[in-house]
C-alpha positions in Angstrom: -10.4 -25.7 -6.0 -13.7 -24.9 -7.7 -14.1 -22.6 -10.7 -17.3 -21.5 -12.5 -17.8 -22.6 -16.1 -20.5 -22.3 -18.7 -23.7 -20.4 -17.8 -22.5 -19.8 -14.2 -19.3 -18.2 -15.4 -21.2 -16.0 -17.9 -23.5 -14.9 -15.2 -20.6 -14.0 -12.9 -19.0 -12.0 -15.7 -22.3 -10.2 -16.4 -22.8 -9.2 -12.8 -19.1 -8.2 -12.3 -17.9 -6.9 -9.0 -20.7 -5.2 -7.0 -20.6 -3.4 -3.7 -22.7 -5.0 -0.9 -23.1 -4.1 2.7 -21.9 -7.0 4.9 -23.1 -7.2 8.4 -20.0 -6.9 10.6 -19.4 -9.3 13.4 -20.5 -8.2 16.9 -17.5 -9.6 18.6 -14.2 -8.1 17.4 -12.1 -7.9 20.6 -9.4 -10.6 20.5 -7.3 -11.4 23.6 -4.3 -13.6 23.0 -1.5 -15.1 25.0 1.4 -17.6 24.5 0.8 -21.2 25.3 2.8 -22.8 28.1 5.1 -24.4 25.5 5.8 -20.9 24.1 5.3 -22.2 20.6 1.7 -21.2 19.8 -0.7 -18.4 20.4 -4.0 -19.1 22.1 -7.2 -17.0 22.3 -8.5 -16.2 25.8 -12.1 -15.3 26.8 -12.8 -11.6 27.0 -13.2 -10.3 30.6 -16.7 -9.2 31.3 -15.8 -5.7 32.4 -17.2 -2.2 31.7 -13.9 -1.4 29.8 -14.2 -4.4 27.6 -17.9 -3.7 26.8 -17.1 -0.1 26.0 -14.3 -1.2 23.6 -16.6 -3.6 21.9 -19.4 -1.0 21.6 -17.1 1.5 20.0 -15.7 -1.1 17.6 -19.2 -2.1 16.6 -20.1 1.5 15.9 -17.0 2.0 13.8 -17.6 -1.3 11.9 -21.2 -0.5 11.1 -20.1 2.8 9.6 -17.3 1.3 7.6 -19.7 -1.3 6.2 -21.6 1.4 4.5 -18.6 2.7 2.5 -17.3 1.6 -0.9 -13.5 1.3 -0.4 -11.7 0.5 -3.7 -8.5 1.1 -5.7 -8.2 3.5 -8.6 -6.3 1.0 -10.7 -6.8 -0.2 -14.3 -8.5 -3.6 -14.6 -5.1 -5.2 -15.6 -3.3 -3.9 -12.6 -6.2 -4.7 -10.3 -6.2 -8.3 -11.5 -2.4 -8.6 -11.3 -2.3 -7.2 -7.7 -2.9 -10.6 -6.1 -0.5 -12.4 -8.5 3.0 -13.7 -7.9 5.5 -11.0 -6.9 2.8 -8.4 -6.1 3.5 -8.5 -2.4 -0.2 -9.1 -1.7 -0.9 -12.5 0.1 -4.7 -12.2 0.5 -7.7 -11.9 -1.8 -8.9 -8.4 -2.6 -12.4 -8.6 -1.2 -13.5 -4.9 -1.0 -16.4 -5.6 1.2 -14.2 -7.0 4.0 -14.1 -3.8 6.0 -14.7 -5.1 9.6 -11.9 -4.3 12.0 -10.9 -6.2 15.1 -8.7 -5.2 18.0 -6.0 -7.7 19.0 -4.6 -7.6 22.5 -1.6 -9.6 23.7 0.0 -11.3 26.7 -3.5 -11.8 28.2 -3.9 -8.1 28.9 -6.4 -5.5 27.5 -3.6 -3.0 28.1 -1.1 -4.6 25.7 -1.5 -4.3 22.0 -5.0 -3.4 20.9 -4.3 -2.2 17.4 -7.0 -2.4 14.8 -6.6 -5.1 12.1 -8.9 -6.8 9.5 -9.6 -4.1 6.9 -8.6 -5.4 3.4 -6.6 -2.3 2.7 -4.2 -2.8 5.6 -2.3 -5.6 3.8 -1.6 -3.5 0.7 2.0 -2.7 0.0 2.5 1.0 0.8 3.1 2.0 -2.8 -0.6 1.1 -3.5 -2.2 3.1 -0.7 -2.2 6.3 -2.7 -4.7 4.6 -5.1 -7.3 4.0 -2.4 -10.7 5.7 -2.9 -13.6 6.0 -0.5 -17.0 6.1 -2.2 -15.2 7.0 -5.4 -13.4 10.0 -3.8 -9.6 10.5 -3.8 -8.1 9.9 -0.4 -5.3 11.5 1.6 -3.2 9.8 4.3 -1.7 11.5 7.4 0.9 9.7 9.5 2.1 10.2 13.1 5.8 10.9 12.6 8.2 8.6 14.6 5.3 7.6 16.8 6.8 4.9 19.1 10.2 6.6 19.6 8.4 9.8 20.6 5.9 8.0 22.8 8.9 6.2 24.5 10.3 9.6 25.5 7.0 11.4 26.3 5.7 8.6 28.5 9.0 8.4 30.3 8.8 12.1 31.0 12.0 12.8 29.1 12.7 15.5 26.6 12.4 14.2 23.0 15.7 14.8 21.2 15.8 17.4 18.4 15.9 16.3 14.7 15.2 13.0 13.1 15.1 10.2 15.8 16.2 7.6 13.2 19.2 9.6 12.0 22.3 7.9 13.5 24.6 10.8 12.6 26.4 9.1 9.7 27.2 11.3 6.7 28.1 10.3 3.1 31.2 12.2 1.8 29.5 12.7 -1.6 26.4 14.1 -0.1 27.2 15.5 3.4 23.8 17.2 4.0 21.3 14.8 5.6 18.1 14.3 3.7 16.0 11.3 4.7 14.1 11.4 1.3 17.3 10.6 -0.8 19.8 7.9 -1.0 21.9 6.7 0.8 20.2 8.3 3.8 16.7 6.9 2.9 17.8 3.3 3.0 20.0 3.7 6.1 17.2 5.5 8.0 14.8 2.7 7.0 17.3 0.2 8.5 17.7 2.0 11.8 13.9 2.6 12.0 13.3 -1.1 11.6 15.8 -2.0 14.4 14.6 0.7 16.7 11.0 -0.4 16.6 11.9 -4.1 16.6 14.0 -3.6 19.8 10.9 -2.1 21.5 9.0 -5.3 20.7 11.7 -7.9 20.9 10.9 -9.3 24.3 12.3 -12.7 23.7 15.5 -11.6 21.9 14.4 -13.4 18.7 14.6 -10.5 16.3 16.8 -10.9 13.2 17.3 -8.6 10.3 15.0 -9.3 7.3 16.5 -10.2 4.0 16.1 -6.7 2.6 17.4 -5.0 5.8 20.4 -7.4 5.9 21.3 -6.4 2.3 21.1 -2.7 3.3 23.2 -3.4 6.4 25.9 -5.1 4.4 26.1 -2.1 2.1 27.1 0.1 5.1 29.3 -2.5 6.7 26.8 -3.0 9.6 25.2 -5.9 11.4 22.6 -6.1 14.1 24.9 -5.7 17.1 26.6 -2.7 15.5 23.3 -1.0 14.7 22.0 -1.5 18.2 25.3 -0.1 19.6 24.8 3.1 17.6 21.1 3.3 18.6 21.9 2.8 22.3 24.5 5.5 22.2 22.0 8.0 20.7 19.0 6.7 22.7 20.1 5.4 26.1 16.4 5.2 26.9 16.0 2.5 24.2 18.6 0.3 25.8 17.0 0.8 29.2 13.7 -0.5 27.9 15.0 -3.2 25.5 13.5 -6.7 26.1 11.0 -5.2 28.6 7.9 -5.6 26.3 7.3 -1.9 26.3 6.4 -2.1 22.6 3.0 -3.7 23.4 2.3 -1.0 26.0 3.1 1.7 23.4 0.8 -0.1 20.9 -2.0 0.1 23.4 -1.5 3.9 23.7 -1.5 4.4 19.9 -4.6 2.1 19.7 -6.4 4.4 22.1 -5.5 7.4 20.0 -6.7 5.5 16.8 -10.1 4.7 18.4 -10.6 8.4 19.4 -9.6 9.6 15.9 -12.1 7.2 14.2 -15.0 8.0 16.6 -14.4 11.8 16.3 -14.5 11.6 12.5 -17.5 9.2 12.5 -19.5 11.7 14.5 -18.8 14.1 11.6 -19.9 11.6 9.0 -16.3 11.2 7.7 -15.1 7.6 6.9 -11.6 6.9 8.2 -9.4 4.0 7.4 -6.7 3.1 9.9 -3.3 1.7 8.9 -1.6 1.2 12.3 -0.4 4.7 13.1 -1.7 6.5 10.0 -5.2 7.2 8.7 -6.8 7.8 5.3 -9.9 9.9 4.7 -11.4 11.5 1.6 -8.8 14.0 0.5 -11.0 17.1 0.8 -11.5 16.2 4.5 -7.8 16.1 5.4 -8.1 19.2 7.7 -10.7 17.4 9.8 -8.4 14.4 10.1 -5.4 16.5 11.2 -7.6 18.1 13.9 -8.9 14.8 15.1 -5.4 13.3 15.3 -4.0 16.3 17.2 -7.0 16.2 19.6 -6.9 12.5 20.2 -3.1 12.4 20.8 -3.3 15.2 23.3 -6.2 13.6 25.1 -4.4 10.3 25.5 -0.8 11.4 26.1 -1.1 15.0 27.3 1.3 16.1 24.5 1.1 17.5 21.0 2.0 15.1 18.2 4.3 15.4 15.2 2.4 14.7 12.0 3.5 14.1 8.4 1.8 13.8 5.0 2.4 10.7 3.0 2.3 10.2 -0.7 -0.5 12.2 -2.6 -3.4 10.4 -4.3 -2.6 8.7 -7.5 -4.6 7.1 -10.3 -4.1 4.7 -13.2 -6.7 6.7 -15.2 -5.3 9.6 -17.2 -7.3 12.0 -19.4 -7.5 10.7 -23.0 -7.1 13.3 -25.8 -8.2 13.5 -29.4 -5.8 14.4 -32.2 -7.2 17.9 -32.0 -5.9 18.2 -28.4 -9.4 18.1 -26.9 -10.3 15.8 -24.1 -12.0 12.6 -25.5 -15.0 12.5 -23.3 -16.4 9.4 -24.9 -13.2 7.5 -24.3 -13.0 8.9 -20.7 -16.6 7.7 -20.0 -15.8 4.2 -21.4 -12.6 4.0 -19.5 -14.4 4.5 -16.2 -17.6 2.6 -17.1 -15.7 -0.6 -17.9 -13.3 -0.4 -15.0 -13.8 -2.6 -11.9 -13.4 0.5 -9.8 -16.1 2.4 -11.7 -18.6 -0.5 -11.6 -18.0 -1.1 -7.9 -18.4 2.5 -7.0 -21.5 2.9 -9.1 -23.1 -0.2 -7.6 -22.5 1.4 -4.2 -24.2 4.6 -5.3 -27.1 2.7 -6.7 -27.5 0.6 -3.5 -27.5 3.7 -1.3 -29.9 5.7 -3.4 -33.4 5.8 -1.8 -36.0 3.8 -3.7 -39.2 5.4 -4.8 -42.3 4.3 -3.1 
């Protein structure tokens, strides 16, 4: 480990965190398979086909556009620095200029997987995503609701059941009206959602409940076989496709949708951050995102999607007031001027401003 000291450390502190435009890699398509011993993943050469070239061309276009954006977190310096610490849930360095995406395909096929990975924001715990900003602007996130269960039905030409697809029908005597946003339904739904989507992807029968999901299951007197029994009763289609590897095919479909969403918004000059099956844009451009998601989903699947809003934008910075009740503008200015977020965004604005002469 190397750390700066003396004059170098002082210079780093003086410069602070600055935005810079990094040149994204020109090769971002990744094709993987399992080695013969089934213990390791190996990278395969990308086929030299028109489809692969088009995928790479679209990815390069998206990455060049993202490289020009300042993507940051509206957090206080203290919370920003603590975010990568023990217990924060973040296992990677927060390098805000690492915006380049890659598409990762599996099982040696360019029609399995293909989701977009690599943007630094994708590894954030979900509770931090409301703090994301793009070029200093508040963001909004829109999510495809129950994406893979719905795709499973739609692409099997079967009617999607009414209601919440992750609701197993259980009701609590003390609160008999189902509401997925409150306990105990919130935790139970999360459990059944995890198992449903894991079953779609559990080709090798290796899935086990996570520590957190196991704790929830025990609260309800459940285990993995019992949960699957309930799911199969409600969704016979899930049992029919269990261990078939259909999850990777569904991922390919949603990656096609994601590509179209980002390219549509890029053509409008709107930066869009993918997080698997949800997207973030500057909040005032949320209507354009909704239109792009609906259009892309219909173009790829032939059906209309179900969308949902996620948590609204949040900030660590609150208006400071004087004893008279007036806004303390000097304190407000200083709060933002000294923040990592403020310095990062301002350095982006300065870099993008045309130079005289």
